[in-house]
N, C-alpha and C positions, 0 to 999 in steps of 0.2 A: 449083354448089350453090345452092339457093334461099335467098337472103338473108332474105326474109320469114319463112321457116320458122325459120332460125337465130335471128332476132329473137324469134319466138314461144317457142322453146325457152329462150332467155335470160330472157325476161320471166317465164315460168312458174317457172323455177328461182329467180329473184330474189324472186318472191312467196313461195315456200316458205322461202327463207332468212330473209325478213322475219319470218315466224311463228316459225321456229326461234329467231331472236335474241330475240324477245319472250318466248318460253317460257323461254329461258335466263335472262333477267332474273328471271322469276317463280320458277323452279324450280332454277336452276343446272343443272349437267350430271348431274342425278339419274339419267338413263338409263345412266350408267356402271356401275351395279350390275346391269344386265340381263345375265343369262347368255344364251348363244346360243338356247337353247330358249325362254326367255321372250320374247326379241325376236321370234323366229319366230312365237310365239303372238300377239303384239301385231300384227304384220303380218297374220296370219290373221284376227283379229277385224275389222280395218279393211276388208279385202277382202270378207269375208263380209257385212259391213254394206252395202257397196256393192251386192253381188249381191242381197241381200234387198230393198233399196230399188228396185233395177231391176225386180225381179219384182213386188213389192207395190205399187209406184208411190205409196207413202205413207210418211211419216215421222211417228211419234208423238212424237218428241222435238224436232222442228222443225229439225234440222240435215240438210242435204242430202248429196249425193254428193261435191260439190266439196271440202269440208273433209277428207273421207276420202282423196281422191287426194293432197291436200297432205300428210296424215299419212303416206301410203305413201312419198312421195318422201323425207320427213324420216326416217322409220324405216329406209328402205332405206340412206340415207347413214349413219345411226347404225350400221346393221349392218356397213357397210364399215369404219367406225372401230373397232368392237368386234372385228371379225376381225383387224385389224392390231395392236390394242393390248390385246386381252383385256378381260375385265370386272374391275371393282374392288369392294371391299367398302364403299367410301365414295366420295363425290364427290372425285376425286383430281386434277382439272384445273380451271383457272380458266375463266371464261366466254370470255376472250380466246383461250385455247388451244383450247377447244371450237369456237369459230367458225373458228379457223385450220384445224383438222382438217376441219370441215364444208366449208369453202371448197375445200380440197384435193380431197376426194372428190367434191364436187359438180362441180368442174371436170373431173375424170376422167370422170364420168358424162355430162356435157354434151358433151365432146369425142367420146366413144364414140357418143353419140346422133347427132351431126352426121356422123360417118363412116358409121354404119349407114344414116342417112337418104340419104346420097349413093349408097351401094351398092344399097339397096332401092328407090331412086327414089320416095320418099315413099309407099310402099305403105300405110303406116299411115293415111293420109288416106281410103282406101277401106274401112277397117274400121269396125265398129260399136264404140261405147264398151263395150258388154257383152262384146265379144271381149277387150278389154284386161283387163277384170275377170277373165274366165276364165283368160286367160294368166297374170295375176298370181297367181291361186290355184294354178295349175299350178306356177309357179316356187316358191311357198311350200311346196307338197307335196314338191318336189324338195329344197329346203333341209332339210325335216324328215327326209327319207330320208338325206341326206348326214350330218346330225347323228346319226341312228340308226346309221350306219356308222362313226361316229367320224372322218369325213372321208376314210376309205379308199375312194376310188372308182376305177373302172377307166377310164372314158372321159369322165366328167363334167367340165365346166368348173369345178366346185366352187361353193361358196356365193357367192363373190365375183361371178362372172358372173351368177348368179341375182339377187343384190341389184341389180346394174347394170340388168338387164332390168326388174326391178320399178320402179325409178326411171324408166326410159325409158317404159314403158307407162303409168305414172301421169301423166307429163308429157303424153303423147299425149291421155290422158283429159281433163286440165285444158284443153288447147287445144281439143279437140273440144267440150267443154261450153261454153266461152266463145264459140264460133262459132255456137251455136244461137240 
């Protein structure tokens, strides 16, 4: 396995965790109130903004693509938390508990990323950032359909696998953008 790549994965995930922790300080775990459809829509607007910026090549609000990929990582991990714990009517967990949950699911996503990278022989390095964006949007559409089906799928890996893939593709985007 490529140790340099594993280090890049870990650094990208650490950057995302840092922002997540800072936002927890400012907002607490306010995301606990997000129902699945609202969380999916939040992922959707982040990915659509990336695609829009890729196409238009201009941001009128001054924020670029990189912060949106970080948001996709963090909301993907929030999605995994919400899948396993459900949503709440109020902030029902402490910041410490939120970080513990974040770390658990971030670790799962990171380990999956490393295993897939081994099996796919770093194929992601030959892809364009715009492909990650399109694949993330595809995963979001799949999650929407799974939600519309009430989770009753025939062959799908379910929402969890799609959230994991969103995190992975967003990390690839962060790394590729940092290498430019």
